[in-house]
Structures are given as structure tokens and as C-alpha cells.
C-alpha positions in Angstrom: -45.6 32.5 20.5 -42.1 31.1 20.2 -41.8 28.7 17.1 -38.7 26.8 16.1 -38.5 25.1 12.7 -35.9 22.2 12.9 -35.0 19.9 9.9 -37.5 17.3 10.6 -39.9 18.7 13.1 -41.4 22.1 14.1 -41.8 23.0 17.8 -43.8 26.0 19.1 -44.8 27.2 22.6 -47.7 29.4 23.1 -49.9 30.1 26.2 -48.2 27.3 28.2 -48.8 24.8 25.5 -46.0 22.9 23.6 -46.8 21.6 20.0 -44.4 19.2 18.4 -45.3 18.6 14.8 -43.5 15.8 12.9 -42.6 17.5 9.6 -41.4 15.1 6.9 -44.7 15.1 4.9 -43.2 13.6 1.8 -42.1 10.5 3.9 -45.4 10.6 5.8 -43.3 11.7 8.7 -41.2 8.4 9.0 -38.8 8.6 11.8 -35.1 9.0 10.9 -32.2 9.6 12.9 -32.7 13.4 12.6 -36.2 13.2 13.7 -35.4 11.1 16.5 -32.6 13.5 17.8 -34.9 16.5 17.4 -37.7 14.9 19.3 -35.2 14.0 22.0 -34.2 17.7 22.2 -37.9 18.8 22.6 -38.7 16.3 25.2 -35.7 17.4 27.3 -36.7 20.9 26.8 -40.3 20.3 27.9 -39.1 18.5 31.0 -37.1 21.4 32.1 -39.6 24.1 31.3 -42.2 24.3 34.0 -44.0 27.0 32.1 -45.3 24.3 29.7 -48.2 22.6 31.2 -49.4 20.3 28.3 -47.8 18.9 25.1 -49.6 18.2 21.9 -47.8 15.8 19.3 -49.2 15.9 15.6 -48.0 15.2 12.1 -47.8 17.6 9.0 -49.4 16.8 5.7 -52.1 14.4 6.6 -50.1 11.8 8.3 -49.1 11.2 11.9 -46.1 8.9 11.5 -45.5 5.9 9.2 -43.0 4.2 11.4 -39.3 4.0 11.1 -37.7 5.3 7.9 -36.4 2.0 6.6 -34.4 3.8 3.8 -32.2 5.2 6.4 -32.0 2.1 8.6 -28.8 -0.2 8.8 -30.0 -3.6 7.7 -26.5 -5.2 8.0 -27.5 -7.3 10.9 -25.3 -5.8 13.5 -27.2 -6.5 16.8 -24.9 -4.1 18.8 -25.6 -1.1 16.6 -29.3 -1.8 16.4 -29.5 -2.1 20.2 -27.7 1.1 20.8 -29.9 2.8 18.4 -33.0 1.7 20.3 -31.4 2.6 23.6 -31.0 6.1 22.3 -34.7 6.2 21.4 -35.6 4.8 24.7 -34.0 7.7 26.5 -36.5 10.2 25.2 -39.3 7.8 25.0 -39.1 7.2 28.7 -38.9 10.9 29.2 -42.0 11.4 27.3 -43.9 8.4 29.2 -43.0 9.8 32.6 -43.4 13.6 31.7 -45.4 14.7 34.6 -47.7 16.8 32.4 -50.5 15.8 30.0 -49.6 14.8 26.5 -52.1 14.7 23.8 -51.5 12.9 20.3 -53.5 14.4 17.5 -53.5 11.6 14.8 -54.5 12.2 11.3 -53.7 9.5 8.6 -51.3 6.8 9.2 -49.8 5.8 12.7 -47.8 2.7 11.7 -45.1 0.8 13.5 -43.1 3.2 15.7 -45.6 5.9 14.8 -48.3 3.9 16.6 -46.0 3.4 19.5 -45.3 7.2 19.6 -49.1 7.9 19.7 -49.5 5.4 22.6 -47.0 7.2 24.6 -49.5 10.0 24.9 -52.1 10.3 27.7 -54.8 11.0 25.3 -55.2 10.2 21.6 -57.5 12.3 19.5 -58.0 11.1 15.8 -59.7 12.0 12.5 -61.8 9.5 10.7 -59.0 8.8 8.3 -56.5 7.9 10.9 -55.2 4.3 10.6 -53.1 2.3 13.2 -50.9 -0.7 12.4 -48.2 -2.7 14.1 -46.6 -3.6 10.9 -43.3 -4.9 12.5 -43.8 -8.6 11.8 -44.0 -8.0 8.1 -40.4 -6.9 8.2 -39.3 -9.8 10.5 -38.9 -7.4 13.5 -40.6 -6.8 16.8 -42.8 -3.9 18.1 -40.7 -1.0 19.6 -41.2 2.4 20.7 -42.6 1.2 23.9 -45.5 -0.9 22.5 -44.8 -3.9 24.7 -45.4 -1.6 27.8 -48.2 0.6 26.6 -50.5 -1.4 24.4 -51.3 -4.2 26.6 -52.3 -1.9 29.4 -54.8 -0.1 27.1 -56.3 -3.1 25.1 -55.4 -6.2 27.3 -52.8 -8.8 26.4 -54.8 -11.0 24.1 -55.9 -8.1 21.9 -52.4 -6.6 22.0 -51.0 -9.9 20.7 -53.5 -10.2 18.0 -52.6 -6.7 16.7 -48.9 -7.6 16.7 -49.3 -11.1 15.2 -51.7 -10.0 12.4 -50.3 -6.7 11.5 -53.7 -5.8 10.5 -54.7 -2.2 10.0 -57.4 -0.7 12.4 -59.4 2.6 11.7 -60.2 5.2 14.0 -63.6 3.7 14.8 -62.2 0.3 15.9 -59.3 2.0 17.7 -62.0 4.0 19.7 -63.9 0.9 20.5 -60.6 -0.7 21.9 -59.9 2.3 24.0 -57.0 3.5 22.0 -58.6 6.6 20.6 -60.6 8.8 22.9 -62.3 11.1 20.5 -62.7 11.3 16.7 -62.9 14.7 15.0 -63.0 15.9 11.5 -59.6 16.8 9.9 -60.5 20.4 10.0 -61.2 20.5 13.8 -58.6 18.1 15.2 -56.0 20.7 15.9 -58.4 23.0 17.5 -59.8 20.2 19.7 -56.3 19.2 20.7 -55.4 22.9 21.6 -58.6 23.4 23.5 -58.0 20.4 25.6 -54.4 21.5 26.2 -55.4 25.0 27.1 -57.8 23.7 29.6 -54.8 22.1 31.5 -53.1 25.4 31.8 -55.9 26.4 34.1 -55.5 23.3 36.3 -53.4 22.8 39.3 -49.8 21.8 38.1 -49.3 19.9 41.3 -52.5 17.9 41.1 -52.0 17.1 37.3 -48.6 15.9 38.1 -49.6 13.6 41.0 -52.6 12.3 39.1 -50.4 11.3 36.2 -47.9 9.7 38.3 -50.4 7.9 40.4 -52.3 6.5 37.3 -49.0 5.4 35.6 -48.0 3.5 38.7 -51.2 1.8 39.4 -50.8 -1.3 37.2 -47.4 -2.1 38.5 -48.1 -1.7 42.1 -50.3 -3.0 44.9 -53.1 -1.6 47.1 -51.1 -0.5 50.1 -48.5 1.4 48.0 -51.3 3.1 46.0 -53.2 4.1 49.0 -50.0 5.5 50.6 -49.3 7.5 47.4 -52.9 8.6 47.4 -52.5 10.0 51.1 -49.2 11.6 50.6 -50.3 13.1 47.2 -53.5 14.5 48.7 -51.6 16.1 51.5 -49.4 17.8 49.0 -52.3 18.9 46.8 -54.3 20.3 49.6 -51.3 22.5 50.7 -51.1 24.5 47.4 -52.4 28.0 46.8 -54.3 26.7 43.8 -56.4 24.4 46.2 -57.2 27.2 48.6 -58.2 29.6 45.6 -60.5 26.8 44.2 -62.2 26.2 47.5 -62.7 30.0 48.1 -64.2 30.1 44.4 -66.6 27.3 45.2 -67.8 28.8 48.4 -68.2 32.3 46.8 -70.2 30.4 43.8 -67.7 31.7 41.3 -66.8 29.6 38.2 -64.1 27.0 38.7 -60.6 27.7 37.6 -60.4 24.6 35.7 -63.1 23.3 33.2 -62.9 20.6 30.8 -63.7 21.7 27.2 -66.8 20.0 25.8 -66.3 18.8 22.2 -68.1 20.6 19.4 -71.1 18.9 18.2 
């Protein structure tokens, strides 16, 4: 295991899994400039490291992320400075959204504002019963950021996304699951284990097929039928040319267990 303790996050790599933990528990893991820069470094590192086949994002101390740290933000009204700060954030956020490997968010406690947006950048959100989600931006007279305009309507639909942004109301894990935001709910003492088990299963999957599936799914809502069918045909050609596919077929014919198996959640 390779673990790096930074100022605002920790990052460790073990068995092909990267785990990024927001680590400002006294501030409920609020995003400040240091944390944003450290996340950027980790996302860049993951994108370059083909040995990492899944990424888990979590928060320390019973919170996921309470949003942007208002105490460290410039509120002087300089639009140019604020836009530049968002542009810097978007560099790593886009890198995270387009990462061609699965990203799992393990949400315990509040995921407010930009913290909600960060969770939505994951492919799968796991939560504890005490997880809480809120687009609190309008309370501060600002608009949703951290990619929410892109991600949330695609998950919950346009009307519900508007309602969550307009009302700034908090939703719990159960309601978030009903909306399709959260996939599974687990007790606090099992959340990390479930996220790791899920991530570990991806290390036994075909990296080529996983990458193609994620790229195809991400492209589907902005594309058309003919483009998606062409992507499917080309992608299947690539997937079928891999050693992984040949080994998987051989194991099937020989009645051996498959290389990849999705881990069932503990009851």
C-alpha cells in the first residue's frame, strides 16, 4: 500500500484501487484552495497511472464535504477572479468526470453545495443513513457549481433538478436513493468496506471494456442513434480483440468461474 498524507486530503493506492479522502474534519471537509489543488494533483495522477482501475472518494470524520469554504473565499465581487477560480476547478472536475475508470463516492454525513457536486461526479454513490444532500447555493445568492448543471438533470430529470436548486432543501439518503442519486445505503461501519469491495471487483474486469462502457454511457445523452451504434460497433470490435475476452470465453467454455464478479452487498 502506498499512502500519501497531504495538507487537506489523504491519498492511498492499494491493489489497483485509489482512495482519495477529504481530510479537513474540523471544517466538515469544506473545499478550500489547498484541497482543490490537492484533488487536482490526485486526479492528474490517477489519469496517468494505468495501474489504478477504480477510484474511491470519501470524507473523514463523519462528513463527505460541506461545500466551498466560505471563510477562505474572496467575496469582493471581482467577477474575473471568481471566474478564474472556477476555471481552475473545472480542469480537474472535467478530468474526474471523463476518467475512463469507475469512480465511487462513499458519502457519510453532509454533501452540501460543491460537495454534492463532487459526489455527482462519481459513477456510483454509496451512502450511509446519516448522509444528507443539499444544493445550498441560492441561500448565498450564487448558482450551483462543481458540474451540477451537467450532472444532476441527467440523473433526476430537469424539473426535479430545478426544484432542488430553487428550494435549497436538504434530502436524506433514502430520498436521494428514490431519486436515483444514491445507489445503495449502508451502515456507517460498513460503507468503506462496501466501497472497497466494489472497487476491488473492477480490478478483475477488462480495463478496455470498462473504459468503453463508461465512455459510451457518458456520451449517450448528448448523442444520436447512429453515432451511438457506431460507437458500439467500434467498441465491441476493440473489446473482442483483447486477451481478457479470449480468456473469459475460455473460462466459460471450461465451466470455470468468471474473472469478474459483482460483489453482492452484505445483508
